[in-house]
C-alpha positions in Angstrom: 31.6 -6.7 13.5 30.8 -3.9 11.7 27.5 -2.7 10.3 26.4 -4.3 7.3 25.0 -2.3 4.6 22.4 -4.7 2.3 21.3 -3.8 -0.5 18.6 -5.9 -2.5 18.1 -6.9 -6.2 14.4 -7.5 -7.2 12.1 -6.1 -4.4 9.5 -7.9 -5.1 6.6 -9.1 -3.0 8.8 -11.7 -0.9 10.3 -8.8 -0.1 7.5 -6.4 1.2 7.1 -8.2 4.6 8.5 -11.5 5.0 12.4 -10.3 4.1 13.1 -6.1 3.8 11.7 -5.0 6.8 14.0 -7.6 9.0 17.4 -6.3 7.7 16.5 -3.4 9.2 15.4 -5.0 12.6 18.8 -7.2 13.2 21.2 -5.3 15.1 24.3 -4.8 12.8 22.3 -4.7 9.6 20.7 -2.1 7.7 19.2 -2.1 3.9 20.6 1.0 2.3 19.5 0.5 -1.2 17.0 -1.9 -3.6 17.2 -2.3 -7.2 14.2 -3.3 -9.3 14.1 -2.9 -13.3 11.0 -0.7 -13.1 12.5 2.4 -11.7 8.9 3.9 -10.2 8.7 0.4 -8.4 12.0 0.7 -6.8 11.4 4.2 -6.3 8.1 3.7 -4.7 9.7 0.3 -2.5 13.0 2.7 -1.2 9.7 5.5 -0.1 7.7 2.5 1.5 10.3 1.2 3.6 12.5 4.1 4.0 15.3 2.7 2.1 18.0 5.7 1.8 19.0 4.7 -2.0 17.3 2.9 -4.9 18.3 2.3 -8.7 17.4 0.5 -12.0 20.9 -0.9 -12.6 21.5 -4.4 -10.4 25.0 -3.4 -11.5 25.3 -0.4 -9.9 24.3 -1.7 -6.7 26.8 -4.7 -6.7 29.7 -2.7 -7.0 28.8 0.4 -5.0 31.4 0.9 -2.6 28.6 1.5 0.4 27.0 -1.8 0.1 28.6 -4.9 2.0 26.0 -7.5 1.0 23.5 -8.6 -1.6 20.4 -10.2 -1.4 19.0 -11.5 -4.5 15.1 -11.7 -4.4 14.7 -12.3 -8.5 12.8 -15.0 -9.9 15.3 -18.2 -10.1 16.2 -17.5 -13.7 18.2 -14.8 -12.7 20.0 -16.0 -9.4 23.1 -17.3 -10.8 23.6 -14.4 -12.9 23.7 -11.8 -10.4 25.6 -14.3 -8.1 28.3 -14.7 -9.9 28.8 -10.4 -10.3 28.1 -10.4 -6.4 30.8 -13.1 -5.9 33.1 -11.3 -8.2 32.7 -8.3 -6.8 33.7 -10.1 -2.9 30.7 -9.6 -1.2 28.6 -12.0 0.5 24.9 -12.8 -1.5 21.8 -13.9 0.5 19.9 -15.5 -2.9 16.1 -16.8 -2.5 15.0 -20.1 -2.7 14.9 -21.9 -4.9 19.2 -21.6 -5.2 18.6 -21.4 -8.9 17.2 -23.5 -11.7 19.1 -26.8 -11.4 21.8 -28.6 -9.5 24.7 -27.7 -12.0 23.7 -23.8 -11.6 23.4 -24.3 -8.0 27.3 -26.2 -8.2 28.3 -23.2 -10.2 27.3 -20.7 -7.7 28.7 -22.3 -4.4 32.0 -22.8 -6.1 32.2 -19.1 -7.2 31.7 -18.1 -3.8 33.9 -20.9 -2.4 37.0 -19.5 -4.7 36.2 -16.0 -3.5 36.2 -17.2 0.1 33.3 -15.6 0.8 29.8 -17.2 2.1 26.6 -17.9 0.1 23.4 -17.9 1.9 20.3 -19.3 0.8 16.6 -18.9 2.4 15.6 -21.6 3.4 14.5 -20.1 6.4 12.7 -22.5 7.8 15.9 -23.9 9.0 16.0 -21.2 11.5 12.3 -20.8 13.1 11.3 -21.8 15.8 8.8 -24.0 15.3 10.8 -26.4 13.5 13.5 -25.8 15.4 11.2 -27.2 18.0 10.9 -30.2 15.9 14.3 -30.4 15.7 15.0 -31.0 19.7 12.3 -33.5 20.0 14.1 -35.6 17.2 17.6 -35.4 18.8 16.0 -35.4 22.5 14.6 -39.4 21.5 10.8 -38.2 22.4 9.7 -40.2 19.3 12.2 -43.0 19.3 14.3 -43.5 16.3 12.7 -42.2 13.3 11.4 -44.7 10.6 9.4 -42.5 7.8 8.3 -39.3 7.0 5.2 -38.4 4.8 4.0 -34.7 3.2 1.1 -34.1 1.5 0.3 -31.0 -0.2 -2.3 -30.0 -2.1 -5.1 -27.0 -2.9 -7.4 -26.0 -5.2 -6.2 -24.9 -9.1 -7.0 -20.9 -9.0 -9.4 -20.9 -12.1 -9.6 -17.1 -12.5 -6.7 -16.7 -14.9 -4.1 -15.7 -12.6 -2.2 -19.2 -13.4 -2.6 -19.1 -16.7 -1.4 -14.8 -16.8 2.1 -14.6 -18.6 3.1 -12.4 -15.5 2.9 -15.6 -13.1 6.5 -16.3 -13.5 6.1 -19.6 -11.0 4.3 -21.7 -13.6 6.3 -20.9 -16.8 9.5 -23.4 -16.7 11.8 -20.8 -18.6 12.2 -18.5 -15.8 11.1 -20.9 -12.5 12.6 -24.0 -13.3 9.4 -26.0 -12.7 5.9 -25.3 -11.2 4.7 -24.6 -8.1 6.3 -27.9 -6.5 9.9 -26.1 -7.1 8.1 -22.8 -5.5 6.9 -24.6 -2.5 7.9 -28.4 -1.7 11.7 -27.1 -1.8 11.0 -25.6 1.4 9.6 -28.7 3.1 12.5 -31.0 1.4 15.1 -28.8 2.4 13.9 -28.9 6.3 13.5 -32.9 6.2 17.5 -32.8 5.3 17.9 -30.7 8.0 16.1 -32.5 10.8 16.9 -36.2 9.1 20.0 -36.3 7.2 21.3 -36.2 3.4 19.2 -38.3 1.0 20.6 -41.5 -0.4 18.3 -42.2 -2.9 15.1 -40.9 -4.9 12.4 -41.6 -7.0 9.6 -39.5 -8.5 7.1 -38.8 -11.0 5.2 -35.7 -12.3 2.5 -35.0 -14.6 0.7 -31.9 -15.9 -3.1 -33.3 -15.6 -4.8 -29.7 -15.8 -3.1 -28.4 -18.9 -3.8 -24.8 -16.9 -0.2 -23.7 -17.3 3.4 -25.0 -19.1 4.7 -26.3 -15.6 3.5 -29.8 -13.6 0.9 -29.3 -11.4 1.0 -32.7 -9.8 4.1 -34.6 -8.3 4.8 -37.7 -6.0 8.1 -39.2 -4.7 9.8 -41.3 -2.4 13.4 -41.4 -1.0 15.5 -43.1 1.4 17.7 -40.8 3.8 21.4 -42.3 4.4 20.5 -43.1 8.1 17.9 -45.2 6.4 14.9 -43.3 7.6 12.4 -43.9 4.6 10.5 -40.8 3.1 7.4 -40.1 0.6 5.0 -37.3 -0.5 2.6 -35.7 -2.8 2.0 -32.2 -4.0 -0.9 -31.5 -6.1 -2.2 -28.4 -7.2 -5.3 -28.8 -9.2 -7.3 -30.8 -6.4 -10.7 -30.2 -4.5 -8.7 -30.1 -0.9 -6.6 -28.1 0.2 -3.7 -29.7 2.7 -0.2 -29.0 4.4 0.5 -32.0 6.8 4.0 -33.6 7.5 3.7 -36.7 9.8 7.0 -38.0 11.2 6.4 -41.6 12.4 9.0 -43.0 14.8 9.5 -46.5 16.8 8.3 -44.5 20.0 6.1 -42.1 18.6 5.3 -39.3 16.2 5.5 -35.4 15.2 2.9 -33.9 13.2 3.6 -30.6 11.5 2.6 -28.3 8.9 5.5 -26.8 6.5 3.6 -23.5 6.0 0.7 -23.1 8.0 0.7 -21.8 11.3 -0.6 -24.5 13.3 0.0 -25.7 16.5 3.1 -29.0 16.6 1.4 -32.3 18.0 3.8 -35.0 19.6 2.2 -38.2 20.2 3.4 -41.1 22.2 2.7 -43.9 24.7 2.5 -40.9 27.6 -0.1 -39.2 25.6 -0.9 -36.2 23.3 0.4 -32.8 23.7 0.6 -30.1 21.5 2.5 -27.0 21.6 2.0 -23.5 19.1 5.4 -21.8 18.0 3.8 -18.7 15.7 6.0 -17.2 13.0 7.4 -14.0 13.1 5.8 -11.5 11.7 9.0 -11.0 9.8 9.1 -14.6 8.9 12.7 -14.4 7.4 14.3 -12.5 10.4 15.3 -15.9 12.6 17.3 -16.8 9.4 18.8 -13.1 8.9 19.9 -13.4 12.7 21.8 -16.4 11.8 23.5 -14.7 8.9 24.4 -12.3 11.4 25.7 -14.8 13.8 27.8 -16.1 10.9 29.6 -13.5 9.8 30.2 -12.2 13.4 32.2 -16.1 13.7 29.5 -16.6 16.9 27.7 -20.0 14.7 27.7 -21.5 11.7 24.8 -20.9 9.1 22.1 -24.1 8.5 21.9 -22.9 5.0 24.9 -22.4 2.7 24.7 -22.9 -0.8 26.3 -26.3 -0.3 23.8 -27.8 1.7 21.0 -25.9 -0.8 22.5 -27.4 -3.5 21.5 -31.3 -1.8 17.9 -29.7 -2.7 18.0 -29.2 -5.9 19.7 -32.7 -6.7 16.6 -34.3 -5.3 14.3 -31.8 -7.2 16.2 -32.4 -10.5 15.5 -36.3 -9.9 12.0 -36.2 -8.9 11.7 -33.9 -12.4 13.7 -35.8 -14.3 11.2 -38.1 -16.0 8.8 -35.1 -16.2 11.5 -32.7 -18.0 13.9 -35.1 -19.7 
């Protein structure tokens, strides 16, 4: 495989540590150009991360013949238009999560890349993290027997210092993010659960804006059933006193406890006793995912989070939020 020269559209906070530096750590990859609408910030990012070139024009980056693939790291409302341009340019794209504003937009993106015959990679990077591959292995090895039910509780106190009501906080603006913190955070876990337990057969949910601090919902609850028959439930509350991120996967011979976002040890409980295993995240948390992109491009192994897989997550969130957003 030839050297893959990457460009980033939207070099904001997610690219500072989670993703940006990892491009130069993957053999055969290099980060050669970055784009941000604020030219001064684009130049500053390029200088600090030793990126050879920068621009304030996304079209310039997308159509540059010296850029082979594009990472779209902007807010969700711009994923679709940028992705369609990358597909038209005949280049692979790696797009941040959530993939787009809705299932319909995700489908349009996936179909554009399929028609062009090039891959669309999505940043559901927990599918590639060693700690969650360990959970997947425990399930496949039958360590908890037949899975029966998975439950996730995610909650945190509201930030009362004004940042949540700031116009700069795009994550709680439905016009930019599609929904609130539920869309931004819950998509990671819901995608991971489908990676571990298969596709969803049915789902229902309720959502509410309990605090009125911003336009988006701040409390969501849902239940679902996988095609395998395993059931699932969850709640996501962003105005509670308690900070929580806990998943329990029940089987007929044991259970697995873990966190979606935290670095806490995995816990396996069976009749033989309790086992804990610490599997820390890498410094650049998306590096494992980028390694899997390299493997896919080299024809070594299929990528675990292509566009069609990510469409399923958006479909699930659309159904959960349907009553709230009409």
